[in-house]
N, C-alpha and C positions, 0 to 999 in steps of 0.2 A: 661228038659229045664233048661238052665243055664243063670242067670242074671249076667252080668259083672258089677262090681263096676267100678267107674270112673278111679281109679288108675290102675286097671288091663287093662281096655280098652285102656288107653293112651299107655301103654307099648306094648300091642298087635298090635295096629295100627301103632306103630313106626317100626314094622318089626322084633322086637327082638324075636328070637326063645328061647324056645319052645312056647311062648305065642302067637305069630302070627300064628303058626301051629294050636294051640288049637282053636283060633278064626276062622280060615279057616274051621276046622272040624265042628264047631258049625254052621257056615253059610251053609256049604254043606249039613249037616243033618237037617237043619232048627230047631236047638235047641237053637238058640240065642234069648235072651230076653233083651230088653232095658227098663229101667225105665225113666219116665219123669224127675226124679231128676238127673239121670246120663246124660240125654240129656242136661239139663241146665248147669250142671257142666262142661261137656266136651266142649260145644259150647262157654262157657264164656272164655275159654282159648285157643281155637283152632285157628290155622293159617287159611288162606283162603284155602290152599290145604287140610289141615286136615278136615276142615268144608265140603268141597266137598265130600271127601271120606266118612265121617260120614253121610252126608245127603243121600248118596247112600244106606247105611245100613238102615237108617230110612225109606226110600221109600219101601224097601223090607220087613222089619220086624216091622215097627211101634214102638210104645212105650206103655208100660202099664201105664194107668192113675192112679191117686190117687183118690180113692173113699172114702166114709164115713167109711167103714169098715177098710180100710187100715189106714186112719187118726186116728181112735180110737185106733187101736192096736199100732200104732207108739206112740201115747200119753201115753199109758200104759207102753210101753218099756221105754220111757224117764222118766216117773215118777218113775218107779221101780228102774232104775239104778241111778237116781239122789239121791234117798233115800239111796242107798248103797254107795254114794260118788264116783260113777264111772262116768267119763266124757264121755258121749255119746251124739253125735250131732244129732239134729232132722233130718237132711237129711239121716243120716245112719239109724235112727229108721224107717223112711219112706221106705227106701230100704229094710231093714230087714222085715218089716211088709208086703211089697209087695211079698217078697219071701215066707214068712210063709203062708200067706193066699192063694197064688196060687200054693204052692208046688214046687217052683223053688229052685234049688241049687244056691249058691252064690259063685262067683269067685272074690276074693279080696286079696290084699297084706296086708290089714289092719285088721287082725282078731281081734285085740284088740278093734277096733271100733265097733265090733259086738259081744258083750258078751252074746247075747240071746242064751239060751241053746236049744231052739226049732227050730233053723234054720238048714237047710241042708247046711253044709260047705264041701261038698264032693269033691270039686276040689282041688287036692293036687299038685299044681305047685308053688314052692317057687321061689323067685327072685334070 
């Protein structure tokens, strides 16, 4: 299962290859995962057309909620990297914790935003 970060999702939904092809493969094989954080980030900047397309994905795949376990792990990530003077945003910590706890791979163009060593970053598509 692969969770798409917002930046990756935006590019994939824009139709840019190979990212759009990768998204189609995830949909076809039912390997796509969406986080409630990605849902909020995407919809906040989506056009009406993008919102319709995205809502179609949501109806089919739903979104992984943030529970107490994910919240606690995200807080640990944020605390750890703040102490190391690394700028890590809480939404990215929540996405990272969602992946870690559920065993998902993460597809993102912002690897620097996810310094967590225990994440599966197996998707190797560069921009």
